N, C-alpha and C positions, 0 to 999 in steps of 0.2 A: 801131197793132197792139201792144198789149204781150204780149211772149212773149220767152223768154230767149235771146240770141245764143249759148246752147249748143246751141240745137235744129240738129239737120240735116238734119231735116223737117218741113215744116209741113203739115198738111193741117185744115183748118178744120173743124169739126163743126157741123151745123144744132140738135145737140141740147144747146140752152143757151138761159139766160133772159139778156136783155140789159138793162140790164145786172146786175152783183149788186147787191144791197139794204143790204148791210153792209162793214164795211171788213176789211180781211183780217187776221184775228189767228188762223187754225188752220192745220194743215197734215194730210192725210189720204192714206197711203200704202194703196194695194191691190195684190194680187198679180193678175195676167192670169188664173189657173187653166188655164195652159198654155203651152208654148214657142213664143214668137211674138216676130218682128221689131216694132221699133218701127213702120216702114211697114205691117206688118198691122194692127197696133191701131189707128192711125188710118185706115186704110182702111173698117174694120167699123165705127167712130166715125162715118165721114163716112155713113152708110146712115142716113136716119132712121126704119127699121125695128129699128135697135138699141134707139132711143130711152134711150141711154147715154152718156157721155161722159165724158172727165177733161180736166183742165188739159193734162197731161203724159203722155206714154208712153214708156216708157225699155224697149228690147228685149232680148232675152238677150246681146247681145254689148256693152251699154251705150249704144248709140246713143238719141239724145234728139230726140224727136219734138213738136212742138207740137200740140194739137188744140182747145182753147177758150182765147182769149185771157185775161190773169188779170182783166179789169176784168168778165169777165161770170161768170155761175153756171154750174159744167158740172153735169152731171147725173149722179152717182157714187154717193152714199152712201144714197140712199132717204130723204134728210133735205134738205127744200128751206131748213131754218136751218144746219145744219153745210155744204151745198155753199154758199151765200152767204158764210160768211165764210172758207171754208177752199179756198188752192188744193191739187188734188187731182194724183196720181201714179198710174199704172198700171204695174206692175212685173212685166216676163215673168219668170216660172220658169225655171230650167234643166232641170227634170224634172217631171213631172207626176204627182199623186198623192201619197200618204204625207203626208211632211212640207213637201209644195211649196218644195223649196229655191230659195233665188236666188243667181245668179252673184256672184262678188266685185264682176266689171266693172259690173253692173247696180245693185249696192248702191254702189259707189264715184262714178257717175254720179248716183244719188240724192243723194248728200251733195254733190257740185261743183253741182248744179242747185239745192240747198236753201240752200248758200253763197249763191250767185247770188242767190236769190229775195230772200232776207234783205237782203242790201248794198242790192239796190235800192229796196226798200221801207222802208230803216230800220231793220230788227229786228237786236238783238244778242243775242238768247236765246231758244232755243227748249226746251219743257219737255214731259218725256212722265211722266205721274205715275201710269201703268199702272193707274188706275182711275177705272170710266166715270163716277159720280158727281161724284168731286173734279174731274175734266176739264172736265167740262160745266157745274161750278157756278161754275168758277174764271173771274175776269174779267181776262183779259191786260192787263198794261200796255201803253204804246201800243210800246214796243221787243221784245214777247216775240210770239212763237207758240206756240201749245198742239196738239200731236198728238192727234189723234180716230183711232179706228178704224173700220171699216165695221161689224161684227158690232153694235157699241153703237146701230146704227139699223135693223139688219135681219137677218133670220134667214139666216145665212149666217157661214162659218168666214173670210172674209177680213180681215186680210192673208194668212191660214195662219201654221201654228205657226211656221215658221222665221223669214220675214220680221217677224212680232210679235216674236220672241226677238231680232232684230237690231235692233230700236228704240233701245234703250238707245246701244248701239254709235253708230248714226246719229247720235243727238243729241248725243252727247258729242264726239262727232268734227267736228260741224257749231260746237257752239259754242266747240271749242278754235281752231277755225279764224276763228270770229267775233271771239276775245278780242281788246279792246282796251288795248292798251300805253299808260298816258295818262301816262307818266313823261315828265318835261321831259327834253329834248335832251340836256343834260349829265349827267342821270341814264343816260341809255341808253348814252351813249359811254363812259363810265366815266371821264371825265378827270375829275369834279367830286371823286368819291371817291381817285382817284391824288392830286389836289393837296391834297387833305385828309392822305393818307397821308404824304407828303413836307414837310408843314408851311407849306405855300403860303397856305394859308386856314385858320382854323378851323371852316368848314363853316356860319357862321349868315350870314343874309338873303342866300341864291344869286339872288334875283331883284331885289335893291335896286341903285341905282348906286352905284358906287364913287368916294371921292375920290382926288385925284392922291396925296395922302399914302398911302393904302392900296394904290394902283396901284403906287406906289415900293416900298413894302414889301414887294407879293407879289413883284414882279420880283426884289427884293435876296434876298428867302426861294429862289427858284428857280435864281437863280445861286450859290446856297450858299455 
């Protein structure tokens, strides 16, 4: 079963298509349009009469629940194409109506879950264009995931004004946590820069083998 280890609750929904017919290259965040626990959300999706589901449900307190195996297509956005390509999330609101706010705990859980998904699927970059035409036309590279929203595919306000306004923050934070530091070990440690500052080495050919004469010269320089 392909679900995140961050799940505190797992209750699989029958409302899905097995398996998905496209590789995962999108993410879709939804709001529940209500204040619900993760357990309540997966309990609803477990009923066939719901005729809907999501891969993950995140409750008002940040609890994460698994609902549809990542290998399968959830029934979330009224779009077969999007759901075959996307891992989808249902996020609880912290209050009902108006701006449909979402708690910080729920948003931070979504960030942790997204980072986990990216790492397991070999993704290093998440993109949010805030534009339907551009997003749906974009062909993600193998290491990318594109964020889509429900109202691009159905007559709905989902994910709600508040959550949609937080998508840039979610994406920025996820990308910062995924940032790969590809510097060499001697660049990260600071020792190579210090050796140059002290005159032990001129900083050239850092990955080449040193001759015995060069080693002797560096030792003498280090000893002063």
